[in-house]
C-alpha positions in Angstrom: -19.9 -23.8 6.0 -19.1 -20.6 6.4 -17.9 -17.2 4.1 -16.8 -14.5 4.5 -14.3 -11.7 3.5 -11.3 -10.6 4.8 -9.8 -6.8 4.8 -7.5 -4.8 6.9 -5.9 -1.5 6.3 -8.4 0.9 4.7 -7.1 3.7 6.9 -9.8 5.9 6.5 -8.1 9.5 6.4 -5.2 9.2 5.4 -4.3 12.7 4.5 -1.4 11.5 1.9 0.5 15.0 2.3 3.1 14.1 0.0 0.7 14.3 -3.1 -0.3 16.8 -5.1 -3.4 19.0 -4.2 -5.4 17.5 -6.7 -4.4 14.2 -6.0 -4.9 13.9 -2.2 -8.9 14.6 -2.2 -9.1 11.5 -5.4 -7.1 9.5 -3.4 -8.9 10.2 0.2 -12.0 9.4 -1.7 -11.0 6.0 -2.7 -10.5 4.8 0.4 -13.7 5.8 1.5 -15.6 4.3 -1.1 -14.3 0.9 -1.1 -16.5 0.0 1.9 -19.3 0.2 -1.3 -16.5 -2.3 -3.4 -16.1 -4.3 -0.6 -19.8 -4.6 0.3 -20.5 -5.7 -3.0 -18.0 -8.3 -3.8 -19.6 -9.3 -0.7 -23.1 -9.6 -2.1 -21.4 -11.0 -5.2 -20.1 -14.1 -3.4 -23.2 -14.3 -1.2 -20.8 -13.7 2.3 -22.6 -12.0 4.6 -19.9 -10.7 6.6 -16.6 -8.4 6.2 -13.9 -9.0 8.7 -12.3 -5.6 8.9 -8.6 -6.6 10.6 -7.4 -3.6 12.4 -6.5 0.3 10.6 -9.8 0.7 9.8 -9.1 4.3 10.6 -5.5 6.1 9.4 -5.2 7.8 13.2 -6.7 7.5 16.8 -8.2 10.7 16.4 -10.2 10.8 12.8 -12.7 14.0 11.9 -16.3 13.2 12.5 -17.1 13.4 9.0 -14.5 10.4 8.2 -16.0 8.5 11.5 -19.7 9.7 10.6 -19.1 8.5 6.8 -17.6 5.6 7.4 -20.6 4.6 9.7 -23.0 5.9 7.2 -21.3 3.8 4.4 -21.5 0.3 6.2 -25.0 1.3 7.7 -26.2 1.6 4.0 -25.1 -2.1 2.8 -28.5 -4.2 4.2 -27.2 -7.9 4.9 -23.9 -7.6 5.2 -22.0 -7.1 8.8 -18.9 -5.6 9.3 -17.0 -6.6 12.1 -13.8 -4.1 12.9 -10.7 -4.8 15.1 -8.6 -2.0 16.6 -5.2 -2.0 14.7 -1.9 -0.4 16.0 -2.8 2.8 14.1 -6.7 3.3 16.0 -5.7 0.9 19.0 -7.7 0.3 22.0 -5.5 3.3 23.3 -8.0 5.8 21.7 -10.7 5.2 23.9 -12.9 8.3 22.6 -12.4 6.5 19.2 -14.0 3.2 20.8 -16.3 4.7 22.7 -18.0 6.6 20.2 -18.2 3.5 17.9 -20.1 1.8 20.6 -22.4 4.7 21.2 -22.9 5.3 17.6 -22.3 2.1 15.1 -25.6 1.0 13.2 -26.9 -2.4 13.8 -24.5 -3.9 11.2 -21.5 -3.0 12.9 -19.8 -5.4 15.3 -16.8 -4.0 17.6 -14.1 -6.9 18.3 -12.8 -4.9 20.9 -12.3 -7.3 23.7 -9.9 -10.8 23.5 -13.4 -13.1 23.4 -14.7 -15.5 21.5 -17.7 -13.5 19.3 -20.3 -16.3 17.9 -20.6 -15.5 14.1 -23.3 -18.9 13.9 -24.0 -21.7 15.7 -21.0 -23.5 14.7 -18.7 -20.6 14.2 -16.9 -18.9 16.6 -14.3 -15.2 16.2 -11.5 -15.6 18.3 -10.1 -11.3 18.6 -6.8 -10.2 19.4 -7.7 -6.0 19.3 -4.5 -4.1 19.4 -4.0 -2.8 23.0 -1.7 0.1 21.8 0.1 0.9 19.1 3.3 -0.9 20.4 1.6 -3.7 23.1 5.1 -5.4 23.1 3.7 -9.0 23.2 2.1 -11.0 21.2 -1.6 -10.7 21.5 -2.7 -13.5 20.0 -1.7 -16.3 23.0 -4.9 -16.5 24.5 -6.2 -17.8 21.2 -4.3 -21.2 22.3 -6.7 -21.5 25.2 -9.8 -20.4 24.3 -12.2 -23.0 24.3 -15.3 -23.4 21.9 -17.5 -26.3 21.8 -16.5 -29.7 19.5 -16.9 -29.1 15.6 -16.9 -25.7 15.9 -15.0 -22.9 12.9 -12.8 -21.1 14.5 -11.4 -18.2 13.5 -8.7 -16.2 14.6 -8.5 -12.0 14.1 -5.6 -10.2 14.9 -3.1 -6.9 13.3 0.7 -7.0 13.7 3.8 -8.3 12.3 4.5 -11.9 12.0 8.6 -13.1 11.6 9.8 -9.6 12.7 8.3 -7.7 9.9 5.6 -4.8 9.8 4.2 -1.9 8.2 5.6 0.4 10.0 8.8 -1.1 10.7 8.8 -2.5 13.7 9.8 -5.7 15.1 8.6 -6.1 18.7 5.5 -7.8 18.8 5.4 -10.9 16.9 2.7 -12.7 15.7 3.9 -16.7 15.9 3.7 -17.9 12.3 2.3 -21.1 13.5 -0.4 -19.7 16.0 -3.4 -21.3 13.4 -1.7 -24.6 14.5 -0.9 -23.8 18.2 -4.6 -22.7 18.6 -6.3 -25.1 16.2 -8.0 -22.6 14.1 -9.5 -22.8 10.9 -8.1 -19.8 9.5 -6.6 -16.9 11.2 -7.2 -13.4 9.3 -4.3 -11.1 9.7 -3.9 -7.5 9.3 -0.7 -4.6 9.3 1.0 -6.0 6.0 -0.4 -3.8 3.0 0.6 -6.5 0.4 -1.4 -9.6 0.3 0.3 -12.4 1.7 -0.1 -16.5 2.6 1.6 -17.4 5.6 0.3 -20.3 5.2 -2.6 -22.6 4.5 -5.0 -21.6 7.2 -3.0 -17.8 7.7 -3.8 -14.9 5.5 -2.6 -11.2 5.4 -5.2 -9.8 3.6 -3.4 -6.3 2.1 -5.0 -3.2 1.8 -7.9 -3.3 -0.6 -7.3 0.3 -2.0 -3.3 1.1 -1.9 -1.7 3.8 -0.5 1.8 3.5 -1.6 4.6 2.0 -4.6 6.1 -0.7 -1.9 3.8 -3.4 -2.8 3.3 -2.7 -6.2 0.2 -4.3 -6.7 -3.8 -3.7 -6.8 -5.9 -3.2 -4.5 -7.2 -7.1 -3.0 -9.2 -8.6 -0.5 -9.8 -12.6 0.0 -12.8 -14.5 -0.2 -12.3 -17.1 2.7 -14.6 -20.2 2.9 -14.4 -22.9 5.3 -16.3 -26.0 4.3 -16.2 -27.8 7.9 -14.3 -27.2 10.6 -11.0 -29.2 10.4 -11.1 -28.4 6.9 -8.7 -26.7 4.8 -10.3 -23.0 3.8 -10.3 -22.0 0.3 -9.3 -17.9 0.1 -9.6 -16.6 -3.3 -8.0 -13.3 -3.6 -10.4 -10.7 -5.4 -9.5 -7.2 -7.0 -11.3 -4.1 -4.7 -8.9 -1.2 -6.0 -9.9 1.8 -8.6 -6.3 3.1 -8.3 -3.8 1.1 -9.7 -0.3 1.9 -8.0 2.7 0.0 -10.2 6.8 0.6 -10.5 8.5 0.0 -13.9 11.9 -0.3 -14.7 13.4 1.2 -17.6 17.0 -0.1 -18.6 18.8 2.1 -20.6 22.0 1.3 -22.9 24.3 4.7 -23.8 23.8 5.3 -27.1 19.9 4.6 -27.3 17.2 6.2 -26.9 15.3 5.9 -23.7 12.2 7.8 -24.8 11.3 4.8 -27.2 12.1 2.5 -24.1 9.6 4.1 -22.1 6.6 4.9 -24.3 6.3 0.7 -24.7 6.1 0.4 -20.9 3.3 2.8 -20.6 0.1 1.9 -20.1 -2.7 3.2 -22.8 -6.4 4.6 -22.7 -8.4 6.4 -20.1 -6.8 4.0 -17.6 -3.6 6.3 -17.0 -6.2 8.5 -14.9 -6.6 6.1 -12.4 -2.5 4.7 -12.4 0.1 6.2 -10.2 3.3 5.4 -12.0 7.1 5.0 -10.6 9.4 4.8 -13.3 13.1 3.2 -12.2 15.7 3.9 -14.9 18.8 2.3 -14.5 22.1 1.3 -16.8 23.7 4.4 -18.7 22.7 7.3 -21.1 24.3 10.2 -22.6 23.3 13.7 -21.6 21.3 14.7 -24.5 19.0 11.3 -24.3 18.3 11.8 -20.4 17.2 15.5 -21.1 14.8 14.5 -23.5 13.7 11.4 -21.6 12.8 14.2 -18.8 11.0 16.4 -21.1 9.0 13.5 -22.5 8.0 12.1 -19.4 6.8 15.8 -18.2 4.8 16.2 -21.2 3.2 13.1 -21.0 2.1 13.7 -16.6 -1.0 14.9 -16.6 -2.2 12.3 -18.6 -1.7 10.0 -15.3 -2.8 10.0 -11.6 0.9 10.5 -10.7 3.9 9.8 -13.2 7.5 10.3 -11.6 11.1 9.8 -12.8 13.6 8.1 -10.2 16.9 8.2 -11.8 19.0 7.7 -9.1 20.3 4.1 -10.4 20.9 6.0 -14.1 24.2 6.6 -14.4 24.8 9.8 -17.1 28.1 9.2 -19.2 29.3 12.8 -20.8 32.3 13.2 -23.2 33.3 16.3 -24.4 31.3 16.7 -27.7 27.8 16.3 -26.0 28.2 19.5 -24.5 28.7 21.3 -27.6 24.7 21.1 -27.4 25.1 23.6 -24.4 27.7 25.9 -26.2 30.6 26.1 -28.2 31.9 28.8 -25.9 31.1 31.6 -23.5 30.3 31.4 -19.8 27.6 28.2 -20.4 30.1 26.1 -22.2 33.0 27.1 -19.3 30.7 26.1 -16.6 30.1 23.0 -18.6 33.5 22.0 -19.0 33.8 22.9 -15.7 31.1 20.7 -14.3 32.4 17.5 -16.2 35.8 17.9 -15.1 34.8 17.8 -11.6 32.7 14.6 -12.3 35.6 12.7 -13.3 38.1 14.2 -10.6 39.2 10.8 -8.8 40.2 13.1 -6.2 36.6 14.1 -4.9 34.4 11.8 -3.3 31.6 9.9 -5.1 29.0 12.6 -3.7 30.5 15.3 -5.1 31.3 14.0 -8.0 27.8 13.0 -8.2 26.5 16.7 -7.3 28.4 17.6 -10.6 27.1 14.9 -12.7 23.7 15.9 -11.6 24.6 19.6 -11.9 25.2 19.0 -15.2 22.3 17.6 -16.2 20.2 20.4 -15.0 22.4 22.3 -17.4 21.4 20.2 -20.5 17.7 20.2 -19.3 17.8 24.0 -19.0 19.6 24.6 -22.4 17.3 22.3 -24.1 14.1 24.3 -22.7 15.6 27.2 -23.8 16.3 26.4 -27.6 
């Protein structure tokens, strides 16, 4: 029997350049401390090995601080063996990175840098397929089919890349055969690249990222606890929570005449969890300009309680009637501007893009007047 933790895509050193300055540092630190959380989960489950299936580092040239601190964190967990596989972000093309790791790694860190068997125990063999470059242009797991092991050996594949033309980076040229576990007689194939946890088959899994880094997958950070009772038996795969930040997308459906702010309050998480939550509100449906202005004001007021709170209203249709303009002004320059924008937003002679620009400009005018009042 063998039990191990399967993780991938830590992307240590990720800059998070699109995030607010204060949040960037917190997100980078969460990626570093996930090493401690992985080790804690491994100890709790009596798993001696943690497989990191590629993209441990965000770039081929991580800073000395990122590199040394990661190795120090791994070294600090006696009794846990870390096995690092080159991914597409930290491929073998980064010769300086992997040469440096080879000379400075602690004793409990193993580098799976060659397509050759790595013996984990007397009857357990790891078969790695390290990424040679960012875009290898071929299925690097092909060699696993012919990799010979003694009878009764538990065979674990270890790879990073896309299956059936999906990839975290959008590429489709380097496709891992989805039936590779069957072809190669694997008891388990540990994959990295896709940041969301995914079961390809009973013996093939993407672990997902242990700490989320985007809204795309809309799930908490996870790893996989894998137990293989014996060679040829189906593995027992258990998702475990590892993330410290919660990235969520919530849909706010609006109806004209409703007050969307009231619906928003019912959706939002409560309490101190807000500080660790990055929340994207997707507003859909229809509303009137005053209600939308109040919604935007509500989100702006409560946003500081969250790690991040943002409204995306591209799918929210704002329907304006002439009486709504009275809330801007009854006469004068502002009312003239509002009347003109309303007319342009309804002008079928204009393109849809031009009408949308007019609607958004009218909303800005509503928001400005609401703030000024």
